[in-house]
C-alpha positions as CSV (number, residue, x, y, z in Angstrom):
1,M,-141.5,-26.8,155.6
2,N,-143.3,-28.1,158.3
3,D,-147.0,-27.5,158.4
4,S,-147.1,-26.6,161.9
5,A,-144.7,-24.0,161.5
6,L,-147.1,-22.4,158.9
7,P,-149.5,-19.5,159.3
8,R,-153.0,-21.3,158.8
9,Q,-153.4,-19.4,155.5
10,A,-150.1,-20.3,154.0
11,S,-150.5,-24.4,155.3
12,E,-154.2,-23.9,153.5
13,T,-152.0,-22.6,150.4
14,R,-149.6,-25.3,150.3
15,D,-152.3,-28.2,151.0
16,R,-154.1,-27.1,147.8
17,I,-150.8,-27.0,145.7
18,L,-150.2,-30.3,147.1
19,D,-153.8,-31.4,146.2
20,A,-153.8,-30.1,142.9
21,A,-150.2,-31.4,141.8
22,E,-151.3,-35.1,143.0
23,A,-154.5,-35.0,140.6
24,L,-153.0,-33.4,137.6
25,F,-150.1,-36.1,138.3
26,V,-152.6,-38.6,138.2
27,E,-154.7,-37.1,135.0
28,H,-151.3,-36.4,133.0
29,G,-148.4,-37.8,134.3
30,L,-145.5,-36.1,136.1
31,E,-143.2,-34.8,132.9
32,A,-146.6,-33.6,131.2
33,T,-147.9,-31.4,134.3
34,S,-146.5,-28.3,133.8
35,M,-146.2,-25.6,136.8
36,R,-148.9,-23.5,135.0
37,M,-151.2,-26.2,135.2
38,I,-150.9,-26.8,139.1
39,T,-150.9,-23.1,139.9
40,G,-154.0,-22.1,138.1
41,R,-155.7,-25.5,139.6
42,A,-154.6,-24.9,143.2
43,N,-155.7,-21.5,142.5
44,A,-152.0,-20.2,143.5
45,N,-149.2,-17.9,142.1
46,L,-145.6,-19.3,141.0
47,A,-144.1,-17.7,143.9
48,A,-146.3,-19.7,146.7
49,V,-145.2,-22.8,144.9
50,N,-141.5,-21.4,145.0
51,Y,-141.8,-20.4,148.5
52,H,-143.7,-23.7,150.1
53,F,-141.2,-26.1,147.6
54,G,-138.8,-24.4,145.9
55,S,-138.9,-26.5,142.6
56,K,-141.0,-28.7,140.8
57,D,-138.7,-32.1,141.8
58,A,-139.0,-31.1,145.4
59,L,-142.6,-30.5,145.0
60,I,-142.9,-34.1,143.6
61,Q,-141.5,-35.6,146.1
62,E,-143.5,-33.7,148.8
63,V,-146.4,-34.9,147.0
64,F,-145.4,-38.6,147.3
65,R,-143.7,-38.2,151.0
66,R,-146.8,-36.4,152.6
67,R,-148.8,-39.7,152.3
68,L,-146.2,-42.6,151.7
69,T,-144.0,-41.9,154.7
70,E,-147.4,-42.5,157.0
71,L,-148.4,-45.5,154.5
72,N,-144.7,-47.1,155.6
73,R,-145.2,-46.1,159.3
74,Q,-148.4,-48.1,159.4
75,R,-147.4,-51.3,157.2
76,L,-143.8,-51.2,159.9
77,A,-146.4,-50.9,163.0
78,A,-148.6,-53.9,161.7
79,L,-145.4,-56.1,161.5
80,D,-144.2,-55.1,164.4
81,R,-147.4,-56.1,166.1
82,L,-147.5,-59.2,164.5
83,E,-144.0,-60.3,165.2
84,A,-145.1,-59.3,169.0
85,E,-147.5,-61.7,168.7
86,A,-145.7,-64.6,167.5
87,Q,-142.9,-64.2,169.9
88,G,-140.5,-65.0,167.5
89,A,-141.6,-67.7,165.5
90,P,-142.2,-67.3,161.7
91,L,-145.0,-65.2,161.0
92,K,-147.7,-66.8,158.5
93,P,-147.1,-65.7,154.7
94,S,-150.8,-64.6,154.7
95,R,-150.3,-62.1,157.5
96,I,-147.2,-60.5,156.3
97,V,-149.2,-60.1,152.7
98,E,-152.0,-58.6,154.5
99,A,-149.8,-56.2,156.6
100,F,-148.2,-54.8,153.3
101,F,-150.7,-54.8,150.9
102,G,-154.0,-54.6,153.1
103,T,-152.9,-50.9,154.3
104,A,-152.1,-49.6,151.1
105,L,-155.7,-51.2,149.5
106,A,-157.2,-49.2,152.9
107,L,-155.8,-46.3,151.4
108,A,-157.0,-47.0,147.9
109,A,-160.2,-47.0,149.3
110,D,-160.3,-43.7,150.8
111,T,-162.4,-41.6,148.4
112,E,-162.9,-38.8,150.8
113,H,-159.5,-37.7,152.1
114,G,-157.2,-38.0,148.7
115,G,-156.1,-41.6,149.6
116,H,-158.0,-43.0,146.2
117,T,-155.9,-40.3,144.3
118,F,-152.5,-41.0,145.9
119,M,-152.5,-44.7,145.3
120,R,-153.9,-44.2,141.5
121,L,-150.8,-41.6,141.4
122,L,-148.3,-44.4,143.0
123,G,-149.4,-47.2,141.1
124,R,-148.7,-44.9,137.4
125,T,-145.7,-44.1,138.7
126,Y,-144.6,-47.8,138.9
127,T,-145.9,-48.5,135.4
128,E,-144.2,-45.5,134.3
129,P,-140.4,-44.8,134.2
130,N,-139.0,-42.1,135.6
131,A,-135.5,-42.3,137.1
132,F,-135.9,-39.4,139.9
133,V,-139.0,-40.5,141.1
134,R,-137.6,-44.3,141.3
135,Q,-134.8,-43.2,142.7
136,F,-136.9,-41.3,145.6
137,L,-139.3,-44.1,146.2
138,A,-136.3,-46.3,146.6
139,E,-134.9,-44.6,149.7
140,E,-138.5,-44.6,150.9
141,Y,-138.9,-47.9,150.5
142,A,-135.6,-49.4,151.9
143,E,-136.9,-49.9,155.4
144,V,-140.1,-51.2,155.0
145,L,-139.2,-53.6,151.8
146,E,-135.7,-54.9,153.9
147,R,-138.2,-56.1,157.0
148,F,-141.2,-57.4,154.7
149,L,-138.7,-59.4,152.6
150,G,-137.0,-60.6,155.7
151,A,-140.4,-61.7,157.2
152,L,-141.3,-63.4,154.4
153,Y,-137.7,-65.1,153.7
154,R,-138.8,-66.9,157.4
155,A,-142.3,-67.8,156.5
156,L,-141.0,-69.2,153.3
157,A,-137.8,-71.0,154.3
158,D,-138.1,-73.4,152.2
159,V,-138.7,-71.2,148.6
160,P,-136.1,-69.9,147.2
161,R,-135.0,-66.5,147.9
162,E,-135.2,-65.4,144.3
163,E,-138.7,-67.3,143.8
164,I,-140.2,-64.7,146.5
165,L,-138.2,-61.7,145.1
166,W,-140.3,-62.0,141.8
167,R,-143.6,-63.2,143.6
168,F,-143.4,-59.7,145.4
169,H,-142.3,-57.9,142.3
170,F,-146.0,-59.5,141.0
171,M,-147.8,-59.2,143.7
172,M,-146.5,-55.4,143.5
173,G,-147.5,-55.0,139.8
174,A,-150.9,-56.6,140.5
175,M,-151.4,-53.8,142.7
176,S,-150.3,-51.2,140.9
177,Y,-151.9,-51.9,138.2
178,A,-155.2,-52.9,139.7
179,I,-155.4,-49.4,141.8
180,A,-154.6,-47.1,138.8
181,G,-157.8,-47.5,137.1
182,T,-160.6,-49.4,135.3
183,D,-159.7,-48.1,131.9
184,A,-157.6,-51.1,130.7
185,L,-160.5,-53.5,132.1
186,Q,-162.9,-51.9,130.0
187,L,-161.2,-52.2,126.6
188,F,-162.0,-56.0,126.7
189,A,-165.2,-55.6,129.3
190,G,-167.1,-53.1,127.8
191,T,-169.1,-51.0,129.9
192,F,-167.8,-51.7,133.3
193,D,-170.2,-50.2,136.5
194,D,-168.1,-51.8,139.4
195,A,-165.3,-49.8,139.8
196,D,-165.7,-49.5,143.7
197,P,-162.6,-49.2,145.4
198,Q,-164.5,-50.5,148.5
199,R,-164.7,-53.9,146.6
200,L,-161.1,-53.8,145.0
201,M,-159.3,-54.6,148.5
202,P,-161.1,-58.3,148.9
203,R,-160.7,-59.2,145.3
204,L,-156.9,-58.5,145.0
205,M,-156.1,-59.9,148.2
206,S,-157.5,-63.2,147.4
207,F,-155.5,-62.7,144.0
208,L,-152.1,-61.7,145.7
209,L,-152.4,-64.8,148.1
210,G,-153.2,-67.0,145.5
211,G,-149.8,-65.9,143.6
212,L,-147.9,-66.4,146.9
213,R,-148.7,-69.9,147.6
214,A,-149.0,-70.9,143.7
215,P,-147.0,-74.1,143.3
216,L,-143.0,-73.2,142.3
217,P,-141.7,-73.1,138.5
218,V,-140.4,-75.9,137.5
219,F,-137.3,-75.4,134.8
220,N,-135.9,-78.1,132.5
221,A,-132.7,-76.5,131.5
222,A,-132.2,-79.6,128.8
223,R,-135.0,-78.6,127.3
224,D,-134.6,-75.1,127.3
225,A,-131.2,-75.5,126.0
226,A,-132.9,-77.3,123.1
227,E,-135.4,-75.1,122.3
228,D,-133.3,-72.3,122.5
229,A,-130.5,-74.3,119.7
230,A,-133.9,-75.4,117.4
231,A,-135.1,-71.8,117.6
232,A,-131.7,-70.5,116.3
């Protein structure tokens, strides 16, 4: 339901439910978070959830859609600006990466309006299989991924497309792992007191660009076959 069509009180209730669900999904995961937990955190009743969303699946979709739609709009707008400036020439790969990942990291640095919480949820979702959500995200990402991968293919014409896909996959994984939180980092770093989201962006962008520019792997089919035969 469109927020603009709701009375102010109903809209505020809807937002509270979305905020509560978003935070609880980060804390407990999608499956382990119950509707009772959400209504308790939001100070709302189940009837309100059913009125605004109809089901838990629909609520999950809206939690992602309310921020992801705008994030992808910003990504495409950034790419449009770059392509307009380039006037048909291939873009610099670094600018493409910045347009896609930089907008996400900027959202992750927003600790006042829920952006940081959402990006932690998105990062957790990438690493925890959920067929329903993955299908929904695939649909939400379809246009933006087609545009950005196409730009990378043009920018890196001498790199096999398969390698570009792998590197994009690695970059998505690195971003997801990084923004999901610093709990894993503390496992081997002990007490860690530099988890400021504002400092994450330059660190991660440097890492992602380094990975994109890394030398191509050299595959030796004969050696690999010999090693496989020896192992057998």
